[in-house]
C-alpha positions as CSV (number, residue, x, y, z in Angstrom):
1,X,6.9,-6.5,3.8
2,X,5.6,-9.3,1.7
3,X,5.0,-8.9,-2.1
4,X,2.0,-10.6,-3.6
5,X,0.2,-10.4,-7.0
6,X,-3.0,-8.5,-7.5
7,X,-4.6,-11.8,-8.5
8,X,-3.6,-13.5,-5.3
9,X,-4.8,-10.5,-3.2
10,X,-8.2,-10.5,-4.9
11,X,-8.5,-14.3,-4.7
12,X,-7.8,-14.3,-1.0
13,X,-9.1,-10.9,-0.2
14,X,-10.8,-11.7,3.2
15,X,-7.7,-13.5,4.4
16,X,-5.4,-10.7,3.5
17,X,-7.7,-8.1,5.0
18,X,-7.8,-10.1,8.2
19,X,-4.0,-10.3,8.3
20,X,-3.7,-6.5,7.7
21,X,-6.3,-5.6,10.3
22,X,-5.6,-8.0,13.1
23,X,-1.9,-8.9,12.7
24,X,-0.9,-5.4,11.3
25,X,0.9,-7.1,8.4
26,X,1.8,-5.0,5.3
27,X,1.8,-6.2,1.7
28,X,3.1,-4.9,-1.6
29,X,0.3,-5.7,-4.1
30,X,1.9,-6.0,-7.6
31,X,-0.3,-5.4,-10.7
32,X,0.4,-7.3,-14.0
33,X,1.8,-4.1,-15.5
34,X,4.5,-3.9,-12.8
35,X,2.9,-1.1,-10.8
36,X,2.3,-1.7,-7.1
37,X,0.4,-0.4,-4.1
38,X,0.9,-1.0,-0.4
39,X,-1.9,-2.5,1.7
40,X,-1.4,-1.6,5.3
41,X,-3.3,-0.7,8.4
42,X,-4.6,2.9,8.2
43,X,-3.2,3.8,11.6
44,X,0.3,3.0,10.4
45,X,-0.2,5.2,7.4
46,X,-1.2,8.0,9.7
47,X,2.0,7.6,11.7
48,X,4.2,7.5,8.5
49,X,2.5,10.6,7.0
50,X,2.8,12.5,10.3
51,X,6.6,12.3,9.9
52,X,6.4,14.0,6.4
53,X,6.5,17.7,6.0
54,X,4.0,19.4,3.7
55,X,6.3,19.4,0.6
56,X,7.1,15.7,1.0
57,X,3.4,14.8,1.4
58,X,2.5,16.9,-1.7
59,X,5.4,15.4,-3.8
60,X,4.4,11.8,-2.8
61,X,1.1,12.4,-4.7
62,X,2.4,14.5,-7.5
63,X,5.9,13.3,-8.5
64,X,5.1,10.1,-10.4
65,X,4.3,9.1,-14.0
66,X,1.1,7.1,-13.4
67,X,-0.9,9.5,-15.6
68,X,1.5,9.2,-18.6
């Protein structure tokens, strides 16, 4: 997985979306404050989430400190 800045992602949005959609690439998009998200094809997220049980899925959305 390739890490890029949010600024780079926004500047070259169409190029990155094409790479994600057609080449199935995945990117870690790092924000200036250090937080990050993953940009990936939805069907790959579906496969990953299908391997999680209900507690793991719930915890992935609730066990973080983003709201702090």
